[in-house]
matplotlib code that plots the C-alpha trace (Angstrom):
import matplotlib.pyplot as plt

x = [181.3, 180.0, 181.0, 179.4, 180.0, 179.2, 182.1, 179.8, 182.3, 179.7, 177.9, 180.7, 181.7, 178.3, 178.3, 181.8, 180.6, 177.9, 179.8, 182.4, 179.1, 177.7, 181.2, 180.4, 183.3, 183.0, 184.9, 184.1, 184.9, 186.1, 184.4, 181.7, 185.0, 186.2, 183.1, 182.3, 185.9, 185.5, 182.1, 183.3, 186.7, 184.8, 181.4, 180.1, 176.7, 175.4, 176.1, 175.3, 174.3, 174.1, 171.4, 173.3, 176.7, 179.3, 182.0, 180.1, 177.2, 174.9, 172.7, 175.3, 176.2, 172.8, 172.8, 176.1, 175.2, 172.2, 173.4, 176.4, 175.9, 178.5, 176.9, 172.9, 172.3, 174.0, 171.4, 171.9, 170.8, 170.5, 169.7, 168.7, 166.8, 163.1, 162.5, 164.0, 161.2, 163.3, 166.3, 164.1, 162.4, 165.1, 167.0, 164.4, 163.8, 167.5, 166.8, 167.7, 166.7, 165.7, 165.6, 165.5, 165.0, 168.4, 167.0, 165.8, 169.0, 171.0, 168.3, 168.4, 171.9, 172.7, 169.8, 170.9, 174.8, 173.8, 171.2, 174.2, 176.6, 175.6]
y = [13.9, 16.7, 18.3, 21.6, 23.9, 27.1, 30.1, 33.0, 33.4, 34.7, 31.4, 29.2, 30.6, 30.0, 26.2, 25.6, 27.2, 25.1, 21.8, 22.1, 22.9, 19.3, 17.7, 17.3, 17.4, 19.9, 20.0, 22.8, 22.5, 25.0, 24.4, 21.4, 19.6, 19.8, 19.0, 16.0, 14.9, 15.3, 13.3, 10.4, 9.7, 10.6, 9.4, 11.7, 11.6, 15.2, 17.4, 21.4, 23.4, 27.3, 27.2, 30.9, 30.1, 31.1, 29.0, 25.5, 25.0, 23.3, 21.8, 20.2, 19.1, 17.5, 16.2, 14.5, 12.9, 11.3, 9.9, 8.8, 5.0, 5.2, 8.8, 8.6, 7.6, 10.8, 13.3, 17.0, 19.5, 23.2, 26.5, 29.8, 33.0, 32.3, 34.9, 32.6, 30.5, 29.1, 28.4, 25.9, 24.6, 23.9, 22.1, 20.1, 18.7, 17.7, 15.9, 17.1, 16.0, 19.1, 22.8, 25.2, 29.5, 30.4, 32.0, 29.1, 26.9, 29.2, 28.8, 24.9, 24.5, 22.9, 20.5, 19.9, 19.1, 17.2, 14.8, 14.4, 12.6, 8.8]
z = [-41.6, -43.5, -46.5, -47.5, -50.8, -48.6, -49.4, -47.6, -45.1, -42.4, -42.9, -43.3, -39.5, -38.2, -39.5, -38.0, -35.0, -34.5, -35.8, -32.9, -30.2, -31.7, -32.7, -36.2, -38.7, -41.7, -45.1, -47.0, -50.6, -53.1, -56.0, -57.7, -58.7, -55.0, -53.4, -55.5, -55.1, -51.4, -51.5, -53.1, -50.8, -47.8, -47.9, -45.8, -44.0, -45.1, -48.0, -47.1, -50.3, -50.3, -53.2, -54.4, -54.2, -56.5, -56.6, -56.2, -59.1, -56.3, -59.0, -60.9, -57.5, -56.7, -60.1, -60.3, -56.8, -57.6, -61.0, -59.2, -57.5, -54.7, -53.9, -54.4, -51.2, -49.7, -47.8, -49.7, -48.1, -49.5, -48.5, -50.1, -50.0, -49.4, -52.8, -55.0, -56.0, -59.2, -56.9, -54.8, -57.7, -59.9, -56.6, -56.1, -59.6, -59.4, -56.5, -53.6, -49.8, -48.4, -48.7, -46.1, -46.2, -45.4, -42.1, -41.2, -41.8, -39.4, -36.7, -37.2, -37.6, -34.3, -35.1, -38.4, -37.7, -34.7, -36.5, -39.2, -36.9, -36.3]

ax = plt.figure().add_subplot(projection="3d")
ax.plot(x, y, z, "-o")
ax.set_aspect("equal")
plt.show()
């Protein structure tokens, strides 16, 4: 299972389509608290974060995941516009596992989701 903190409708649609194509289950969280609650309830294989999201505070999510013993081993992958070097650095400092440029994330979406199921 994958939990996504992604409120952009076009990206969410692409994620849903890619997940269906590889047989992955994705749940979208509406807000930081909802994402963390879903992660605690289901122990996902992957947490996807849009580092520019306005409904989910990705840096707060990363910090909460890394400081919670039950969640600390979760793989957290974020994506952001390649020009947001400040956001990329902040996510890395918070403990994100991987950050991709938005274009690379979309290009590799099927591969990323397929690799998270198992």
